C-alpha distance (Angstrom), angle and dihedral (degrees) to the residues before:
residue distance angle dihedral
M1 . . .
Y2 3.79 . .
R3 3.81 93.9 .
T4 3.80 142.0 6.0
H5 3.80 94.5 -165.7
T6 3.79 138.5 17.7
C7 3.80 123.6 -113.1
G8 3.79 91.8 -105.6
E9 3.79 98.4 46.8
L10 3.82 110.4 73.4
R11 3.80 120.9 96.7
A12 3.82 138.5 168.0
A13 3.81 88.6 -79.7
N14 3.83 88.2 67.1
V15 3.84 94.8 59.2
N16 3.84 112.3 135.0
E17 3.81 92.9 19.6
T18 3.79 119.1 125.8
V19 3.81 108.6 -129.4
T20 3.78 140.8 174.0
L21 3.80 120.6 -141.1
A22 3.80 131.4 -177.2
G23 3.78 129.9 -167.1
W24 3.78 147.2 99.1
V25 3.79 126.2 -49.6
Q26 3.79 107.9 -111.7
K27 3.80 96.3 178.3
V28 3.82 140.7 -11.7
R29 3.81 122.7 -151.2
N30 3.81 113.5 -171.7
L31 3.81 109.6 -164.4
G32 3.80 95.7 173.9
A33 3.78 102.1 -112.7
M34 3.80 92.3 37.6
T35 3.80 135.4 30.3
F36 3.81 122.7 -154.3
I37 3.80 120.3 -157.7
D38 3.80 126.0 -170.4
L39 3.81 105.2 -147.8
R40 3.82 115.9 -162.5
D41 3.78 138.0 -167.6
R42 3.81 129.6 156.9
Y43 3.81 90.7 -81.1
G44 3.81 96.7 58.9
I45 3.82 145.4 -81.4
T46 3.80 129.8 -60.5
Q47 3.79 123.4 -169.3
I48 3.81 114.8 -127.3
V49 3.79 121.0 -161.6
V50 3.82 125.4 -158.5
E51 3.79 105.3 -162.5
E52 3.79 132.2 -152.9
H53 3.80 91.7 -105.5
S54 3.83 94.1 49.2
D55 3.80 114.4 119.6
E56 3.80 119.0 -88.4
A57 3.81 94.8 -110.5
T58 3.80 91.1 56.3
K59 3.81 92.5 47.4
A60 3.82 91.0 46.6
A61 3.83 91.3 52.1
A62 3.81 90.7 48.4
A63 3.81 90.5 52.1
K64 3.84 90.5 58.1
L65 3.79 96.9 51.6
G66 3.79 123.7 117.2
R67 3.81 134.8 172.4
E68 3.81 114.9 -59.8
Y69 3.81 95.3 11.5
V70 3.81 108.8 151.0
L71 3.79 105.8 -120.8
Q72 3.79 139.7 -176.3
V73 3.81 116.7 -156.7
T74 3.79 130.6 -170.2
G75 3.77 118.9 -172.2
K76 3.76 150.5 115.0
V77 3.79 123.2 -72.1
I78 3.80 110.5 -122.7
E79 3.78 134.1 176.0
R80 3.81 114.1 -98.9
E81 3.76 118.3 -119.4
S82 3.80 91.0 -151.0
K83 3.81 106.3 39.7
N84 3.82 123.3 -153.1
P85 3.83 111.2 -144.6
K86 3.81 91.3 -175.5
I87 3.82 93.9 76.4
P88 3.84 129.6 47.6
T89 3.83 91.8 -124.7
G90 3.81 92.3 48.5
D91 3.83 95.8 113.6
I92 3.81 94.3 63.4
E93 3.79 144.4 38.6
V94 3.78 134.0 -169.3
A95 3.81 118.0 -115.4
A96 3.80 101.3 -145.1
T97 3.79 120.8 -129.8
A98 3.83 93.7 169.7
L99 3.80 134.8 20.7
T100 3.79 121.5 -169.1
I101 3.79 119.2 -172.8
L102 3.81 103.1 -143.7
N103 3.79 93.5 -178.7
E104 3.76 136.6 -4.7
A105 3.82 120.6 -132.3
Q106 3.76 136.9 -152.3
T107 3.79 115.9 -122.1
P108 3.84 104.2 -83.0
P109 3.83 117.6 -115.7
F110 3.82 91.3 -120.6
T111 3.79 137.3 18.5
I112 3.78 114.2 -83.2
E113 3.78 96.8 -143.5
E114 3.81 140.8 110.6
V115 3.82 90.2 -78.1
S116 3.80 113.7 28.5
D117 3.79 129.7 -154.2
G118 3.83 90.8 -142.4
G119 3.80 122.4 105.1
D120 3.82 122.9 -128.4
D121 3.81 95.6 -96.7
L122 3.80 93.6 48.5
R123 3.79 93.9 46.7
M124 3.82 91.5 47.8
K125 3.81 90.6 51.0
Y126 3.80 88.9 54.6
R127 3.79 95.5 33.1
Y128 3.82 92.2 149.8
L129 3.81 87.1 63.2
D130 3.80 93.5 43.5
L131 3.81 88.5 54.0
R132 3.81 88.9 62.4
R133 3.82 90.0 65.0
P134 3.84 116.9 101.1
P135 3.86 95.9 -120.6
L136 3.80 91.3 55.3
Q137 3.80 91.8 43.2
R138 3.80 90.3 53.0
A139 3.80 89.4 48.8
M140 3.81 93.2 51.9
I141 3.81 91.3 46.0
L142 3.81 91.0 50.1
R143 3.81 90.6 49.6
H144 3.82 90.5 51.1
K145 3.81 93.1 48.6
M146 3.78 91.5 48.5
A147 3.82 92.1 50.8
Q148 3.81 90.4 52.2
S149 3.81 91.3 46.9
I150 3.81 91.3 51.1
R151 3.79 91.9 51.4
R152 3.82 93.1 47.5
F153 3.79 93.4 52.8
L154 3.80 97.5 43.6
D155 3.80 92.0 45.2
S156 3.82 89.1 52.5
E157 3.82 88.4 53.1
G158 3.81 92.7 53.5
F159 3.82 98.6 -103.1
L160 3.82 118.8 150.4
E161 3.82 120.0 -141.9
I162 3.81 105.8 -133.9
E163 3.81 125.7 174.9
T164 3.79 121.7 -134.6
P165 3.84 126.5 -161.7
Y166 3.80 126.3 -86.8
L167 3.82 93.5 -151.3
V168 3.81 107.3 69.5
G169 3.78 139.9 143.1
S170 3.80 122.3 -77.6
T171 3.82 119.4 -105.9
P172 3.82 125.6 -162.6
E173 3.80 101.3 -135.1
G174 3.80 126.1 86.1
A175 3.80 125.8 9.2
R176 3.79 125.5 -9.0
D177 3.77 116.1 -75.7
F178 3.78 125.1 -124.1
V179 3.80 103.4 -126.6
V180 3.81 129.8 -151.0
P181 3.82 121.0 -158.8
S182 3.79 116.5 -130.6
R183 3.80 116.1 -133.7
M184 3.82 92.7 -166.0
N185 3.81 91.8 49.6
P186 3.83 104.8 43.9
N187 3.81 117.0 -142.7
Q188 3.77 91.7 8.7
F189 3.79 127.2 109.6
Y190 3.74 142.2 -155.0
A191 3.80 120.8 -146.5
L192 3.77 126.3 -141.7
P193 3.83 107.6 -121.5
Q194 3.81 119.1 -100.2
S195 3.81 82.9 -158.2
P196 3.83 134.4 -26.4
Q197 3.83 90.0 -104.3
T198 3.79 101.4 136.6
L199 3.80 92.7 33.6
K200 3.79 93.8 56.6
Q201 3.80 89.4 48.3
L202 3.79 88.3 53.9
L203 3.81 88.1 52.7
M204 3.80 87.5 57.0
V205 3.81 89.2 52.4
A206 3.82 86.5 49.6
G207 3.80 90.5 57.7
Y208 3.83 101.3 -107.5
D209 3.78 93.3 133.7
K210 3.82 98.3 -175.4
Y211 3.80 115.6 40.2
F212 3.78 133.1 166.3
Q213 3.76 137.7 168.6
I214 3.80 135.1 177.8
V215 3.77 92.0 -140.1
R216 3.79 141.8 176.3
C217 3.83 115.0 -119.1
F218 3.81 130.5 -171.1
R219 3.81 132.5 -150.8
D220 3.77 126.8 172.4
E221 3.79 97.4 -146.3
D222 3.78 138.1 126.5
L223 3.78 111.2 -77.8
R224 3.79 137.3 -131.6
A225 3.80 135.7 171.0
D226 3.80 95.9 -70.6
R227 3.80 97.7 38.1
Q228 3.81 132.8 79.2
P229 3.82 130.8 179.6
E230 3.81 88.5 -122.6
F231 3.77 119.1 34.5
T232 3.80 140.4 158.8
Q233 3.77 125.2 -106.7
I234 3.80 132.6 -169.0
D235 3.79 96.4 -137.1
C236 3.81 119.8 -164.8
E237 3.80 137.9 172.8
M238 3.81 134.8 176.3
S239 3.79 135.5 -170.4
F240 3.81 129.5 -138.9
V241 3.79 92.3 23.5
E242 3.79 139.5 126.2
Q243 3.80 126.8 -152.7
E244 3.81 93.6 -87.5
D245 3.82 91.9 54.2
V246 3.80 92.9 53.7
I247 3.80 94.2 45.0
N248 3.82 91.7 48.8
V249 3.81 93.9 52.8
F250 3.79 94.9 46.6
E251 3.78 95.1 42.1
R252 3.82 85.9 57.7
W253 3.80 87.9 47.7
A254 3.81 92.4 51.2
K255 3.81 92.1 48.8
Y256 3.81 89.6 48.0
M257 3.82 90.7 51.6
F258 3.80 93.9 49.2
K259 3.80 91.2 50.2
D260 3.82 98.3 39.4
V261 3.81 96.9 45.3
L262 3.82 104.8 26.6
G263 3.80 103.3 19.7
I264 3.82 90.7 -122.7
E265 3.80 116.0 139.1
F266 3.80 123.4 -155.4
T267 3.81 111.6 -165.0
E268 3.82 100.1 170.9
P269 3.82 124.5 71.5
F270 3.79 114.3 -95.5
R271 3.78 114.9 -102.5
R272 3.82 117.9 -97.2
M273 3.80 114.8 -146.6
P274 3.83 126.8 -178.2
W275 3.80 113.9 -127.4
I276 3.80 93.7 -116.0
E277 3.84 91.2 53.0
A278 3.81 90.8 50.2
M279 3.79 90.9 51.3
E280 3.81 96.4 45.1
K281 3.83 95.9 43.8
Y282 3.81 100.4 36.2
G283 3.82 107.7 11.4
S284 3.80 91.6 -123.7
D285 3.79 140.0 83.4
K286 3.82 86.1 -138.6
P287 3.80 102.2 49.6
D288 3.79 122.7 -171.1
L289 3.82 105.7 -130.6
R290 3.81 97.8 179.9
F291 3.80 86.9 102.6
G292 3.82 138.1 20.2
M293 3.81 125.0 -122.1
E294 3.80 94.5 130.4
F295 3.81 118.0 -173.0
A296 3.79 124.9 -110.4
D297 3.80 128.0 -156.6
I298 3.83 105.6 -127.7
T299 3.81 96.8 166.7
D300 3.81 94.2 119.1
L301 3.81 92.7 48.2
A302 3.80 95.7 45.3
K303 3.80 103.6 43.1
G304 3.78 125.6 84.8
H305 3.81 101.4 33.5
G306 3.80 100.2 105.7
F307 3.81 96.1 -97.1
S308 3.81 99.5 128.4
V309 3.82 95.0 -161.6
F310 3.82 89.1 63.7
D311 3.80 97.4 31.4
D312 3.82 91.3 57.5
A313 3.82 95.0 44.8
E314 3.80 125.0 100.9
Y315 3.80 93.5 -149.3
I316 3.83 135.5 16.3
C317 3.79 120.9 -166.6
G318 3.78 139.1 164.5
F319 3.79 146.4 170.2
A320 3.80 136.4 -147.2
A321 3.81 114.5 -116.1
T322 3.80 106.1 -147.8
G323 3.79 114.8 -119.6
C324 3.81 95.0 -5.7
A325 3.81 98.1 120.3
T326 3.81 86.2 102.5
Y327 3.82 91.5 63.9
T328 3.80 111.0 128.9
R329 3.78 125.7 -132.5
K330 3.81 87.7 -103.6
Q331 3.82 91.7 55.2
I332 3.82 92.0 47.8
D333 3.82 90.9 48.8
A334 3.80 89.3 51.0
L335 3.81 90.5 53.7
T336 3.81 89.9 46.7
D337 3.81 89.2 53.6
Y338 3.81 88.5 47.8
V339 3.81 94.5 56.7
K340 3.81 90.3 45.4
R341 3.81 91.7 58.3
P342 3.84 112.7 113.7
Q343 3.81 89.9 -115.6
V344 3.82 89.5 61.9
G345 3.80 101.2 26.9
A346 3.83 104.9 -160.8
K347 3.81 120.1 145.3
G348 3.80 96.0 -139.9
L349 3.78 146.7 -30.7
I350 3.81 130.3 -106.9
W351 3.80 119.0 -155.8
I352 3.80 138.9 -170.1
R353 3.79 120.3 -162.9
V354 3.84 113.5 -152.6
E355 3.82 116.2 -160.5
E356 3.79 135.6 161.6
A357 3.81 88.9 -110.6
G358 3.79 94.3 53.3
I359 3.78 145.8 -67.6
K360 3.80 130.9 -72.4
S361 3.77 132.5 179.8
S362 3.77 145.7 171.4
I363 3.84 89.1 -109.4
D364 3.85 99.9 51.7
K365 3.79 88.6 120.6
F366 3.81 91.9 67.4
Y367 3.82 103.6 34.0
S368 3.79 137.4 50.1
P369 3.83 118.1 -119.0
E370 3.82 88.4 -106.7
E371 3.81 92.0 53.8
V372 3.82 92.2 47.8
R373 3.82 90.2 47.8
A374 3.82 90.7 51.0
M375 3.82 90.0 55.9
A376 3.80 91.7 47.2
E377 3.80 92.2 49.1
K378 3.82 91.2 48.3
C379 3.84 85.9 57.2
G380 3.81 90.1 51.8
A381 3.81 95.6 -110.9
K382 3.79 121.9 166.1
A383 3.79 131.2 -174.5
G384 3.80 108.5 -62.5
D385 3.83 94.4 31.5
M386 3.79 131.6 112.6
V387 3.81 120.5 -145.4
F388 3.81 118.4 -146.4
I389 3.82 119.0 -161.5
L390 3.82 133.7 -168.6
C391 3.80 131.0 175.7
G392 3.79 142.2 -170.9
K393 3.79 135.1 89.0
K394 3.79 106.1 4.4
F395 3.79 104.4 -112.8
K396 3.79 93.7 32.3
A397 3.82 91.0 54.5
L398 3.82 91.0 46.3
T399 3.82 91.9 51.0
Q400 3.81 91.3 48.7
L401 3.80 91.3 48.8
C402 3.80 88.9 50.1
A403 3.81 90.3 58.1
L404 3.82 89.6 50.6
R405 3.81 92.3 47.2
L406 3.81 91.2 54.0
E407 3.81 92.2 46.2
V408 3.82 92.4 51.1
A409 3.82 90.7 46.2
Q410 3.81 89.6 51.3
Q411 3.81 90.8 52.0
L412 3.81 90.4 48.7
G413 3.82 92.6 49.8
L414 3.81 93.4 -117.9
R415 3.82 97.3 131.2
D416 3.80 96.7 80.7
P417 3.85 108.6 178.9
K418 3.82 90.0 -151.9
K419 3.81 92.0 58.7
F420 3.81 119.5 78.3
A421 3.80 130.6 -160.0
P422 3.83 109.7 179.7
L423 3.79 123.7 -176.5
W424 3.79 143.0 158.3
V425 3.80 119.5 -115.6
V426 3.82 110.2 -154.9
D427 3.82 141.5 172.8
F428 3.80 97.4 48.4
P429 3.80 120.2 -179.7
M430 3.78 110.1 -92.2
F431 3.81 93.6 -137.6
E432 3.79 138.8 23.2
W433 3.80 122.6 -152.2
D434 3.81 120.7 -128.0
D435 3.82 113.4 -154.1
E436 3.80 93.5 -162.1
T437 3.81 97.0 57.0
E438 3.83 93.8 25.9
R439 3.78 95.0 -134.2
F440 3.78 141.4 100.6
Y441 3.79 121.5 -99.9
A442 3.79 127.3 -162.7
M443 3.80 108.8 -100.0
H444 3.82 89.9 -147.3
H445 3.81 108.6 10.0
P446 3.82 135.4 -55.4
F447 3.82 93.8 -95.0
T448 3.82 94.6 62.9
S449 3.80 113.9 117.3
P450 3.81 118.9 -127.3
K451 3.79 121.2 -128.7
P452 3.83 104.8 -84.2
E453 3.81 91.4 -125.4
D454 3.83 90.8 55.4
V455 3.82 98.6 49.9
E456 3.83 90.9 96.0
Y457 3.82 90.0 65.6
L458 3.82 96.7 52.6
E459 3.79 95.7 103.1
S460 3.81 101.5 22.4
D461 3.84 99.7 44.7
P462 3.85 112.7 4.2
G463 3.81 92.9 170.7
R464 3.79 89.5 64.5
V465 3.81 95.2 56.4
R466 3.80 118.7 106.1
A467 3.79 122.8 -151.0
N468 3.77 127.7 -126.4
A469 3.81 85.5 -122.8
Y470 3.79 136.5 128.3
D471 3.80 137.8 -172.9
F472 3.79 128.5 -155.8
V473 3.80 107.7 -138.3
C474 3.79 131.7 -176.4
N475 3.82 130.2 176.0
G476 3.79 94.4 -12.6
T477 3.80 94.5 -49.6
E478 3.78 128.8 109.0
I479 3.80 102.6 -129.4
G480 3.79 96.5 176.8
G481 3.74 145.5 -18.4
G482 3.75 143.6 -173.0
S483 3.76 147.1 151.6
I484 3.74 147.6 -143.0
R485 3.80 105.4 -88.5
I486 3.77 130.9 -131.6
H487 3.80 111.2 -104.6
D488 3.81 97.1 168.0
A489 3.83 113.7 91.3
Q490 3.81 94.9 -149.9
L491 3.81 93.5 51.0
Q492 3.81 89.8 47.5
A493 3.81 89.9 52.9
T494 3.83 90.0 52.1
I495 3.82 90.9 51.2
F496 3.81 91.2 50.2
K497 3.80 88.6 51.4
C498 3.83 90.9 51.9
L499 3.81 88.5 52.1
G500 3.79 92.8 52.5
F501 3.81 99.0 -104.5
T502 3.77 118.0 144.4
P503 3.82 113.5 -138.9
E504 3.82 87.8 -109.4
K505 3.82 93.1 51.8
A506 3.80 92.2 45.8
Q507 3.81 89.8 50.9
E508 3.81 91.3 47.8
Q509 3.81 94.2 50.7
F510 3.80 102.9 32.4
G511 3.79 104.9 15.4
F512 3.80 93.0 118.4
L513 3.81 90.1 59.6
M514 3.79 96.4 41.2
N515 3.80 90.3 48.4
A516 3.80 90.8 50.1
F517 3.79 90.2 53.3
K518 3.82 88.8 60.8
F519 3.81 88.1 69.5
G520 3.78 97.3 62.2
A521 3.79 116.7 -66.9
P522 3.81 114.3 -162.8
P523 3.80 121.8 -139.0
H524 3.79 103.2 -89.4
G525 3.78 145.1 166.9
G526 3.74 141.9 166.7
L527 3.74 147.2 155.7
A528 3.77 143.7 -132.4
F529 3.79 129.9 -133.8
G530 3.79 124.7 -153.0
F531 3.79 101.5 -118.5
D532 3.83 96.1 -166.7
R533 3.80 89.9 49.3
L534 3.80 92.3 47.3
C535 3.82 89.5 52.2
S536 3.81 92.2 51.1
L537 3.83 90.2 48.3
F538 3.81 92.0 52.1
G539 3.81 89.9 43.7
G540 3.80 92.8 51.7
V541 3.83 95.1 -121.4
E542 3.83 126.6 124.0
S543 3.81 98.1 -146.6
I544 3.80 121.4 68.7
R545 3.80 91.2 -152.5
D546 3.83 95.6 90.9
Y547 3.81 89.9 56.8
I548 3.81 95.0 55.1
A549 3.80 114.9 77.4
F550 3.82 95.7 -143.6
P551 3.83 110.3 16.0
K552 3.79 130.3 177.6
N553 3.80 124.0 -118.3
N554 3.81 125.2 -115.3
A555 3.79 90.5 -82.3
G556 3.81 90.9 55.7
R557 3.82 92.0 -108.5
D558 3.78 128.7 137.2
V559 3.81 98.1 -141.5
M560 3.81 91.2 -173.9
L561 3.82 94.5 57.8
D562 3.82 93.0 26.9
A563 3.79 91.5 -126.1
P564 2.94 140.2 -164.7
S565 3.79 92.9 45.5
T566 3.78 140.3 159.7
I567 3.79 121.3 -82.8
D568 3.78 131.1 -144.6
Q569 3.77 120.0 -83.9
S570 3.82 88.5 -121.4
Q571 3.80 89.7 62.0
L572 3.81 90.9 49.0
D573 3.80 89.8 50.3
E574 3.81 91.2 51.8
L575 3.78 88.5 53.9
F576 3.83 94.5 44.4
L577 3.80 89.7 -122.1
S578 3.78 130.4 143.6
L579 3.80 123.6 -171.0
V580 3.80 128.4 -129.4
K581 3.81 119.2 -156.1
P582 3.81 112.7 -122.3
E583 3.80 115.4 -112.8
């Protein structure tokens, strides 16, 4: 056999045993009379020693070794004279009696250690080398453990894991589809699923009342640090449930995951927050509750004093940054530049400094000290705090202030990745208006049920309608979301009408689902969690990339496989495709 033990397994109890290890050479230290080799596999590192009295073949093999050589070692476990408490195997070493080089290796393009000297692009090009590094190994192990934990809980709750197809039909809502030409059906295309939404609803019609799947999903959209063109979703659906039933099951699931994976126990119910409260208090439908700094509406206090910036604004809001009264002019200017960045889009920043000795602001010229103090107090400011204020269109100003709140919290060290603040955001708007196309779009998807008490406004005032939808949020990140679905054909037809679908178009795109509902669709609902995002949350890292074995870069390219790439003309001919050069 190639090995009797792994490189992370041996301890003092194994002293005097003869063992065989196999792995990669992390480091070689030739001290003349003795050679020390750090041998690594995914389980850990064991120190190998080639001694002065070792046989010539063993010493000759040791002299050839370089980084990342694949090596088999046989030897006797001995106690180390100089122990290393930093590694689990640090009490022992293996005195080699035989070394076999299983494969030589070129010098790697970056160091394969805890902290590498390789940049992102280089490490992604050689991802198979990057995956040998301990941080990536820990990430993959965490992902595996979380997948097993998910399956254990959902199985215990009676859920069935059912696979759905990757080649489906294209639908018009949501992000762009990745499409796949069909050779057997010329000029026709499959789409890769953005999620198994309609398929899991069909499983409810089929009578499988508790479904889940850890499933690959695909969206052809612009990328950022926490987004990939292919990603993994924990997809779930239940029949004969209302919103409270779904939330109860998956709040238990979330608590189970925190305890099983991280050892963190939540005993109190998670907070429930209506969407409008989340927006008005935090400027986000995924608020970070690890710290305070809630927003206050000071429109009434700020308007009507001759300061045109405020007088012309629809909405004026601010928050008190704890302990920031000591901020220098340079720090305030830096924050002003931050909110003016295109990604944030504000025109400027108003501030109020609250100190024991008095109050000072950038708008003293237009307001009395009492009026400035009233605004600061409305924002909850105390002595030692700094109030930051933005204005403009209501939801735009709130979103901009949210970006500033998170930036200030980051500077103050309040966004601790080891601290968790989960909550449910509920009562979302059913529709969102798009000025460019002058029509409503579904905020979640067109199968989301409206709140029963809001159904009467569907045709007369669609913007007023709230959805029977809910998101699970933690630390400023949407981890998952879902809704109670529409199971009534007439209500579904009304929703399609609100979204601008003609009956013919709705039948063309979703006829298979609407037809299935004619055969007895149960009340049903569910949700989906972003598995990659959940892994990064539990791992304390902002980007999901480390938790995906072979991710794409920000341009959607796999630089390791050099994909996407061109294909042969013969393949295009088989598919009846011709290419047009982009302008």
